[in-house]
N, C-alpha and C positions, 0 to 999 in steps of 0.2 A: 417635454418629458412627462410621462404619466405620473400621477401622484404616487402609485405603488412603487414605481422604479425610483423615484426621488427619495422615498422613505428608505428603501434598501440601501441606496448610496449613502444616505446620512447615517445609517446604523452600522455600516461596515467600514473598515479602514484597512488599507494594505500597508504592511510593515516590511521592513528589510530584515532578511534572515541574519544579518550581521549581529543582531542582538541575541541570536539563539544558536550560534555555531559553537560546537565543542571541537576546537582545533586539535585536541589531544586524542579524539576517538574517531578513527576513520570508518568504523562500523556504522556509525549513525549518518545517514544521508543528509546532505545540506538541502534545505528547502529553497527552491528558486523564487517562489512567490507565496506569501502568506497573507490571507485576508481574514480579519478577525471582527466578529460582532462587537461593536463599540459598547454595547450594554454589559459586556463581561468585564470584570475587574482585571487588572494586570495579572494578579495571582491566578485567577480562573483561566485566562488565556494561556499563561505560561504552563499551567498544569496540563491543559489540553494539547498544547504543542509538544510537551514532553511525552505524553502518551503516544501521540502520532509518531514522533521520531523513534521511540522504542519499538513500536509496532513495525515500522518500515526498516529499522535496523535488523529486526528478525528476518524480514524478507531479503534484505541485503546480504545477510551472513548465514542464515539458518541456525543461529545460536539461540537455544531455548531460553536462556536467561532474559533475552529481550522480550520474548513472547510472555513469559511469566510476569515481567514488569508492566505489561500493557494490556493483557487479556484475562478476563475472568475465567475461572475453572468451569463456569456454567455457560460459556459462550455458545451462541446459536447462530448458525450460518443460514440466512434466509434464501440464498441462491446456491445451495449445495449442488455441485456437479455429481453426475452418476459415478459411483464407485468410490467416492470420498466419504470417510466416516464423518458423522456429525460432531460438532463441539471442538473443544480445545485440541483433542487428539487428532481431529481432522485437519487442523492447520499444520500440525507437525508432519502428518502423513503427506499433505500436499507439497510442503517444502522439500521433504526428503526425496520424494519421487521426482519432483521437478529438477532437483539438483543432480539426479542421476543422468538426466538428459542434458542439462546445462550446468556443469559443475562450477563454472566461473560466473554464475548468475550475479548480476549487479542491479540494484534498485535505486532509481533517482526519484526524488519527490519534486515534481514540476510545479504543481499548484496545490496549496493546502488552504482549506476554508474551514474556519472554526466558528460555530454558532450554537449557542445554548449547550445542548448535550450531544451534539453531532459534530463529527469530523468528516469532511469530504476531501479526498485526495486523488489527484491524477498523477500516476507514476509512469515511468518508462523503465522497462526491463531490457537489459542487454547481456550479452555473453556469447558463447560459442557452443553449438550443438555437437559435443564430442562424445555423447552417450546415446544409447538407443532411445527412441521415442515411439510410443504406441506400437511396439513390436517391429519398428523399422530401424535399420542401422543408422548410426550417426551420419549426418550430412557434412559435418565439419564447417557448416556455414555460420556466419555471424547472425546473431539473433537480436532483434529489436522490435518490441511491441509495447502497446500501452495497456494500462488497466485503470479503472476508476472504482473507488470504494466509497461507501457511506458507512461510517462506523458510529454506533450508538454507544455512548459512555454513561456509566453509572458507578458511583463510588470509586472513581479513579481508574476504572478498567473498561475496556471494550467488552460489552456483553452480547452484542449482536451486530451483524453486518449484512450489507448487500453489496455485491461486487460484479463487475463486468470486465472481462479480459478479452483482448483481441486475439483469441485463440486461432482464428483462421490465418492471420499473418504468421503467428508462431509455427503452426503446422506446415505452412508453405515454406518458411525458412528452414525448417527441420527436414524438408523433403518428404513429408508424409502426404501432403495434399498438393496436387499439381493442377494448375488451371490451364485451360486450353489457350 
């Protein structure tokens, strides 16, 4: 094993989400796997995990209270798609529009990596395309696609991000894009 890989293994630890599950709140997705930088204190890692869980509770429910708990008013999206407003309001816009297409949208947190001031998360989104998508009628199909985010945190809030969604799979499932 290369020295850099060994150092990464020594500085990171995987923990069970059982320590972080809020059984009373179904809005907040359960994290299937959490890897935390061992140089963070328990308090620091717990705060970062809470920020992530609130951020993805927003994507799971569309409830603005979770967004306000986790994202700065001065938020900046480094991978802003065409047509989406920048900033905090852009996240609200994206969720509201996506929920028109997939009203029963559900977000699961598959992998969560916490290190320093960054959160990396791989999510799976599921639901049913029962609303129009990009001017096309609803397909009625089941939707399942992944996304990966890098969230940058300062003063207890996400202030910028980079994200990648599997939009091709989503558009195929919604019947917008047909492959030969």
